C-alpha positions in Angstrom: -33.4 -9.3 -93.5 -34.0 -10.5 -89.9 -37.4 -9.9 -88.5 -37.3 -7.7 -85.4 -39.3 -8.7 -82.4 -42.5 -6.7 -81.7 -41.6 -6.3 -78.0 -38.4 -6.3 -76.1 -39.0 -6.6 -72.4 -36.3 -5.7 -69.9 -36.6 -5.7 -66.1 -34.1 -4.7 -63.5 -34.2 -6.1 -60.0 -32.3 -5.3 -56.8 -32.2 -7.7 -53.8 -33.1 -6.6 -50.3 -30.4 -9.0 -49.1 -27.5 -9.6 -51.5 -27.3 -13.2 -50.2 -30.7 -13.8 -51.9 -29.5 -13.0 -55.4 -29.1 -16.7 -56.4 -32.6 -17.4 -55.2 -33.9 -14.4 -57.2 -32.2 -15.7 -60.3 -33.6 -19.2 -59.7 -37.2 -17.7 -59.2 -37.0 -15.6 -62.3 -35.6 -18.5 -64.3 -38.9 -20.2 -63.9 -40.2 -17.7 -66.5 -38.0 -19.4 -69.1 -40.5 -22.3 -69.0 -43.2 -20.1 -70.5 -43.2 -20.9 -74.2 -44.3 -17.5 -75.6 -40.9 -15.7 -75.8 -38.4 -15.9 -78.7 -35.5 -15.0 -76.4 -35.4 -15.2 -72.6 -32.5 -14.5 -70.4 -31.9 -14.0 -66.6 -28.5 -12.7 -65.7 -26.7 -11.3 -62.7 -25.6 -7.7 -63.3 -21.8 -7.6 -63.7 -21.5 -3.9 -64.1 -20.5 -2.0 -60.9 -20.3 1.8 -61.4 -22.1 4.5 -59.5 -25.2 4.3 -61.7 -25.8 0.6 -61.9 -24.7 -0.7 -58.5 -28.4 -1.0 -57.3 -29.2 -3.4 -60.1 -28.5 -7.0 -59.1 -30.4 -9.1 -61.7 -31.6 -8.3 -65.3 -34.4 -10.2 -67.2 -34.4 -9.7 -71.0 -37.1 -11.2 -73.3 -38.3 -10.8 -76.8 -41.8 -11.5 -78.1 -43.0 -11.7 -81.7 -46.3 -10.1 -80.9 -48.5 -8.3 -78.4 -50.5 -11.5 -78.1 -47.4 -13.5 -77.2 -46.4 -11.0 -74.6 -50.0 -11.0 -73.1 -50.0 -14.9 -73.1 -46.6 -14.8 -71.3 -47.9 -12.5 -68.6 -51.2 -14.6 -68.2 -49.3 -17.9 -67.8 -49.6 -19.3 -64.2 -45.8 -19.7 -64.1 -45.6 -15.9 -64.3 -47.6 -15.6 -61.1 -45.7 -18.4 -59.4 -42.4 -16.6 -60.2 -43.7 -13.3 -58.8 -44.6 -15.1 -55.5 -41.1 -16.5 -55.2 -39.2 -13.3 -56.1 -41.3 -10.4 -54.8 -40.5 -10.9 -51.0 -36.8 -10.9 -51.8 -36.6 -7.9 -54.1 -36.4 -4.3 -53.3 -36.3 -2.4 -56.6 -38.1 -3.5 -59.8 -37.9 -1.4 -63.0 -39.4 -2.6 -66.2 -39.2 -1.3 -69.7 -40.8 -2.5 -72.9 -39.8 -1.2 -76.3 
Protein backbone atom coordinates (compact mmCIF):
# COMPACT_ATOMS: atom_id res chain seq x y z
CA UNK A 1 0.00 0.00 0.00
CA UNK A 2 1.36 3.42 -0.97
CA UNK A 3 1.68 5.93 1.84
CA UNK A 4 -0.41 9.03 1.16
CA UNK A 5 1.14 12.46 1.68
CA UNK A 6 0.15 14.31 4.84
CA UNK A 7 -0.42 17.55 2.92
CA UNK A 8 -1.30 18.26 -0.67
CA UNK A 9 -0.73 21.94 -1.48
CA UNK A 10 -2.35 23.52 -4.56
CA UNK A 11 -2.12 27.18 -5.56
CA UNK A 12 -3.77 28.90 -8.51
CA UNK A 13 -2.38 32.12 -9.97
CA UNK A 14 -3.55 34.61 -12.56
CA UNK A 15 -1.22 37.06 -14.25
CA UNK A 16 -1.94 40.79 -14.34
CA UNK A 17 -0.40 40.76 -17.82
CA UNK A 18 -0.61 37.49 -19.78
CA UNK A 19 2.84 38.28 -21.27
CA UNK A 20 4.29 37.70 -17.77
CA UNK A 21 3.10 34.08 -17.50
CA UNK A 22 6.53 32.63 -18.46
CA UNK A 23 8.20 34.87 -15.83
CA UNK A 24 5.66 33.77 -13.21
CA UNK A 25 6.35 30.13 -14.03
CA UNK A 26 10.09 30.79 -13.81
CA UNK A 27 9.70 32.53 -10.43
CA UNK A 28 7.50 29.80 -9.01
CA UNK A 29 9.88 27.14 -10.32
CA UNK A 30 12.44 28.47 -7.85
CA UNK A 31 10.36 26.69 -5.19
CA UNK A 32 11.40 23.32 -6.64
CA UNK A 33 14.86 23.97 -5.18
CA UNK A 34 13.42 23.68 -1.66
CA UNK A 35 14.13 20.08 -0.57
CA UNK A 36 11.12 19.43 1.69
CA UNK A 37 8.46 18.37 -0.82
CA UNK A 38 7.96 14.84 -2.12
CA UNK A 39 6.33 16.13 -5.32
CA UNK A 40 6.54 19.62 -6.77
CA UNK A 41 5.12 20.88 -10.06
CA UNK A 42 4.52 24.25 -11.70
CA UNK A 43 2.36 24.14 -14.80
CA UNK A 44 0.57 26.54 -17.08
CA UNK A 45 -3.20 26.02 -16.98
CA UNK A 46 -4.28 24.45 -20.25
CA UNK A 47 -7.99 24.38 -19.49
CA UNK A 48 -10.02 27.20 -21.00
CA UNK A 49 -13.67 27.15 -20.05
CA UNK A 50 -15.82 29.79 -18.38
CA UNK A 51 -14.81 28.65 -14.90
CA UNK A 52 -11.05 28.29 -15.24
CA UNK A 53 -10.05 31.03 -17.68
CA UNK A 54 -8.79 33.25 -14.86
CA UNK A 55 -6.23 30.68 -13.72
CA UNK A 56 -2.96 30.93 -15.65
CA UNK A 57 -0.53 28.91 -13.51
CA UNK A 58 -0.95 26.07 -11.03
CA UNK A 59 1.50 24.96 -8.34
CA UNK A 60 1.04 21.48 -6.86
CA UNK A 61 3.18 20.01 -4.07
CA UNK A 62 3.00 17.10 -1.65
CA UNK A 63 4.58 16.99 1.79
CA UNK A 64 5.10 13.97 4.04
CA UNK A 65 4.44 15.93 7.24
CA UNK A 66 3.34 19.23 8.73
CA UNK A 67 7.00 19.78 9.70
CA UNK A 68 8.14 19.39 6.08
CA UNK A 69 5.47 21.85 4.93
CA UNK A 70 6.48 24.37 7.62
CA UNK A 71 10.16 24.00 6.64
CA UNK A 72 9.24 24.59 2.99
CA UNK A 73 7.44 27.83 3.85
CA UNK A 74 10.29 28.95 6.15
CA UNK A 75 12.99 28.45 3.51
CA UNK A 76 14.55 31.71 2.19
CA UNK A 77 13.89 30.54 -1.38
CA UNK A 78 10.15 30.73 -0.60
CA UNK A 79 10.42 34.43 0.23
CA UNK A 80 12.61 35.05 -2.83
CA UNK A 81 10.03 33.43 -5.11
CA UNK A 82 7.24 35.54 -3.60
CA UNK A 83 9.24 38.71 -4.27
CA UNK A 84 9.62 37.71 -7.92
CA UNK A 85 6.03 36.61 -8.54
CA UNK A 86 3.83 38.84 -6.38
CA UNK A 87 4.19 42.03 -8.49
CA UNK A 88 3.12 40.10 -11.62
CA UNK A 89 0.17 38.18 -10.23
CA UNK A 90 -3.39 39.28 -9.80
CA UNK A 91 -5.23 36.35 -8.25
CA UNK A 92 -3.77 33.77 -5.83
CA UNK A 93 -5.91 31.01 -4.38
CA UNK A 94 -4.34 28.33 -2.20
CA UNK A 95 -5.77 25.12 -0.83
CA UNK A 96 -4.17 22.51 1.41
CA UNK A 97 -5.74 19.13 2.00
